[in-house]
C-alpha positions in Angstrom: -70.6 -91.4 16.7 -68.2 -91.0 19.6 -66.5 -87.9 18.2 -69.8 -86.1 18.1 -70.8 -87.3 21.6 -67.4 -86.3 23.1 -67.7 -82.8 21.7 -71.1 -82.3 23.1 -69.9 -83.6 26.5 -67.0 -81.2 26.5 -69.3 -78.3 25.9 -71.6 -79.3 28.8 -68.8 -80.2 31.2 -67.3 -76.7 30.9 -70.0 -75.2 33.2 -69.1 -77.7 36.0 -72.7 -78.8 36.6 -73.9 -80.6 39.7 -75.8 -83.0 37.5 -76.3 -83.7 33.8 -79.6 -84.8 32.4 -80.3 -86.7 29.1 -84.1 -86.6 28.7 -84.1 -89.3 25.9 -81.0 -91.3 26.7 -81.5 -94.6 24.8 -78.5 -96.8 25.7 -76.9 -93.9 27.6 -74.2 -93.2 25.1 -74.2 -89.4 25.6 -74.1 -89.7 29.4 -71.3 -92.3 29.1 -69.4 -89.8 27.0 -69.6 -87.3 29.9 -68.2 -90.0 32.2 -65.4 -90.9 29.8 -64.5 -87.2 29.7 -63.9 -87.3 33.5 -67.2 -86.2 34.9 -67.9 -87.6 38.4 -71.2 -85.9 39.2 -74.8 -87.1 38.9 -75.8 -88.5 35.5 -79.6 -88.9 35.0 -81.2 -90.3 31.9 -84.9 -90.8 31.0 -86.1 -93.5 28.6 -89.5 -95.0 27.9 -88.3 -98.2 26.3 -88.0 -100.8 29.0 -85.6 -102.9 27.0 -83.2 -100.0 26.4 -83.4 -99.1 30.1 -82.5 -102.7 31.1 -79.6 -102.9 28.6 -78.4 -99.4 29.6 -78.4 -100.3 33.3 -76.4 -103.5 32.6 -73.9 -101.8 30.2 -73.0 -98.8 32.4 -72.2 -100.1 35.9 -68.9 -98.2 36.4 -68.4 -95.1 38.5 -70.1 -92.8 38.6 -73.3 -94.7 38.1 -75.6 -93.6 35.3 -79.1 -93.3 36.7 -81.4 -94.4 33.8 -85.0 -94.0 34.7 -87.8 -95.7 32.9 -90.0 -92.6 32.5 -91.3 -90.2 30.0 -89.4 -86.9 30.3 -92.5 -85.0 29.1 -94.4 -86.2 32.1 -91.7 -85.7 34.8 -91.7 -82.9 37.4 -90.6 -79.5 36.1 -87.4 -79.4 38.1 -84.6 -77.0 37.1 -81.9 -78.7 34.9 -78.2 -77.9 35.7 -77.0 -79.2 32.3 -78.4 -81.3 29.5 -77.0 -83.4 26.7 -79.7 -84.5 24.2 -80.4 -86.6 21.1 -84.2 -86.2 21.2 -86.7 -88.5 19.5 -87.6 -87.5 16.0 -91.0 -88.3 14.4 -91.7 -87.4 10.8 -95.4 -87.5 11.3 -97.3 -87.7 14.6 -100.4 -86.7 16.6 -99.8 -86.7 20.3 -102.3 -85.3 22.8 -100.1 -83.0 24.9 -100.8 -82.9 28.6 -102.5 -79.7 29.7 -99.7 -78.8 32.1 -97.1 -79.1 29.3 -99.2 -76.7 27.1 -99.5 -74.3 30.1 -95.8 -74.5 30.8 -94.8 -73.7 27.2 -97.4 -70.9 27.0 -96.2 -69.4 30.3 -92.4 -69.9 30.0 -91.8 -69.7 26.3 -94.9 -67.9 24.9 -95.6 -70.9 22.7 -98.9 -72.3 21.6 -98.0 -75.8 20.3 -100.2 -78.4 18.7 -100.0 -82.2 19.0 -98.4 -82.2 15.5 -95.3 -80.4 16.9 -92.4 -82.8 16.3 -91.2 -84.3 19.6 -87.6 -83.1 19.2 -89.0 -79.5 19.3 -90.9 -80.2 22.5 -87.7 -81.5 24.1 -85.8 -78.4 22.9 -88.5 -76.0 24.4 -88.8 -77.8 27.7 -85.1 -78.3 28.4 -84.2 -74.7 27.6 -87.0 -73.2 29.7 -85.9 -75.4 32.6 -82.1 -74.9 32.2 -80.6 -73.2 35.2 -78.8 -69.9 34.9 -75.1 -70.7 34.3 -75.9 -74.2 32.9 -75.3 -75.5 29.5 -77.1 -77.8 27.0 -76.0 -79.6 23.8 -78.5 -81.0 21.3 -78.1 -83.0 18.1 -81.2 -82.7 15.9 -82.3 -83.0 12.3 -81.3 -79.8 10.4 -84.3 -79.7 8.2 -86.2 -77.3 10.5 -83.7 -74.6 9.5 -85.2 -74.5 6.0 -88.9 -75.5 6.4 -92.1 -73.7 7.1 -92.9 -75.6 10.3 -89.4 -74.8 11.6 -90.2 -71.1 11.8 -91.7 -71.5 15.3 -88.6 -73.3 16.4 -86.3 -70.6 15.0 -88.5 -67.9 16.5 -88.1 -69.6 19.9 -84.3 -69.8 19.5 -84.1 -66.1 18.4 -86.2 -65.0 21.4 -84.5 -67.3 23.9 -81.0 -66.2 22.7 -79.2 -69.0 24.4 -78.0 -70.7 21.3 -74.3 -69.9 21.0 -73.2 -72.2 18.2 -75.0 -73.7 15.3 -72.9 -76.4 13.8 -74.0 -77.6 10.3 -72.5 -80.7 8.7 -72.1 -81.2 4.9 -75.0 -83.0 3.5 -72.7 -85.4 1.6 -71.0 -86.6 4.8 -73.9 -87.5 7.1 -73.2 -87.8 10.8 -75.6 -90.7 10.9 -74.8 -92.6 7.6 -78.0 -94.7 7.7 -80.4 -91.8 8.5 -82.5 -90.2 5.8 -81.9 -86.8 7.2 -78.9 -84.6 8.0 -78.0 -83.5 11.5 -76.8 -80.4 13.2 -75.4 -79.7 16.7 -76.8 -76.9 18.8 -74.7 -75.6 21.7 -76.5 -73.5 24.3 -75.4 -71.2 27.1 -77.3 -70.8 30.4 -77.4 -67.0 29.8 -78.7 -65.1 26.7 -76.0 -64.2 24.2 -75.7 -61.3 21.8 -74.9 -63.2 18.6 -75.2 -66.7 17.0 -72.0 -68.3 15.7 -72.5 -70.5 12.6 -70.1 -73.3 11.6 -70.2 -75.3 8.3 -68.2 -78.5 8.8 -67.5 -81.3 6.4 -68.1 -84.1 8.9 -65.5 -86.5 10.0 -62.8 -84.5 8.1 -63.5 -81.5 10.4 -63.6 -83.5 13.6 -60.6 -81.6 15.1 -62.3 -78.3 14.4 -65.5 -79.5 15.9 -63.6 -80.8 19.0 -61.8 -77.5 19.5 -64.9 -75.3 19.2 -66.8 -77.5 21.6 -63.9 -77.2 24.1 -63.6 -73.5 23.4 -60.0 -73.9 22.1 -60.7 -73.0 18.5 -58.2 -70.7 16.7 -60.5 -70.7 13.6 -63.2 -68.1 13.4 -66.8 -69.1 12.8 -68.1 -68.9 9.3 -70.5 -66.2 10.5 -71.3 -64.3 13.7 -74.8 -62.9 13.4 -76.3 -60.6 16.1 -79.6 -61.9 17.2 -81.4 -58.7 16.4 -80.4 -59.2 12.7 -81.6 -62.8 12.4 -84.6 -63.4 10.1 -86.6 -66.4 11.4 -88.4 -66.6 8.0 -85.2 -67.2 6.1 -83.3 -70.4 5.4 -80.8 -70.7 8.3 -79.0 -73.5 6.5 -77.4 -70.8 4.3 -76.2 -68.7 7.2 -72.5 -67.9 6.8 -72.4 -69.2 3.2 -70.9 -67.1 0.5 -73.4 -64.9 -1.3 -73.4 -65.5 -5.0 -73.5 -62.6 -7.5 -76.8 -63.1 -9.3 -76.3 -60.1 -11.7 -77.5 -61.1 -15.1 -79.6 -64.0 -13.9 -83.4 -64.2 -14.4 -85.8 -65.4 -11.7 -87.5 -68.8 -12.5 -90.8 -67.1 -12.0 -90.3 -65.2 -15.2 -90.6 -68.4 -17.2 -93.5 -70.1 -15.3 -94.9 -71.5 -12.1 -93.7 -74.6 -10.3 -96.2 -76.7 -8.4 -95.6 -79.8 -6.5 -98.3 -82.5 -6.5 -99.1 -85.2 -4.0 -96.0 -87.2 -3.0 -96.9 -90.9 -3.3 -95.3 -94.0 -4.6 -98.4 -94.9 -6.7 -97.0 -93.7 -10.0 -99.7 -95.6 -12.0 -102.0 -92.7 -11.1 -99.7 -90.1 -12.7 -98.0 -91.8 -15.7 -99.7 -91.4 -19.1 -100.5 -94.4 -21.2 -98.8 -94.5 -24.6 -102.2 -93.8 -26.3 -102.7 -90.8 -24.0 -99.3 -89.5 -24.8 -99.9 -89.7 -28.5 -103.3 -88.0 -28.1 -101.6 -85.1 -26.4 -98.8 -84.9 -28.9 -96.1 -86.1 -26.6 -93.2 -88.3 -27.7 -91.9 -91.1 -25.6 
């Protein structure tokens, strides 16, 4: 949505970069938002879909020209990035054989040993931030599920070690930024230098668009919902709850006192898991 893109553009433009890179630009919407906000420097986008590249080149012919390159960002030279604005590709399940030089770069620059099962949006996050110039800025919009899942621990550990994430902006799950998507989104705003603390914002979505615009433009009069020093962040915990009100659980009993909860295989083949009426009667179960 344009209001999301414009906020991300405002954040990036504040560092007055010599160039802005979008490593997965699609139609070039995010780069165009930078142009609409008055940027007149170099705009560079990478996209592997030839059809999108062609349509993007046809659609953004004004000044300054958006340079959309038909290339895989993960295979491009490891040049320093002045600023980045990113909506990286998201794959729920994948197996990609990572090039040896990418593995080496991540091990050397970020101390990460990543597998081919690492979601692509995490790879873009790692590579952009390790290549981001001092004094630059980056803005990402990514699925927020990594904040609360086991596989997201490595991502959170990277963010906590890197310490460039200034703002974590979480949107209400009932008001999805992308209405047709099956996942919720969050915006990550990065500084070019390490910061002392992470500021967390819980926004309702379109209803809080003015608050979002103000904080992206660093004009906000409202305080963040939480400001957490990096040395106090727990990467094993659920970051979706950062800054939320703690509930008084006095008098409550843990569910584990009553029994265990186990989750079976998630499939749509319910005939394998539904008892026949005769089996239900045999086990003393009522319909």
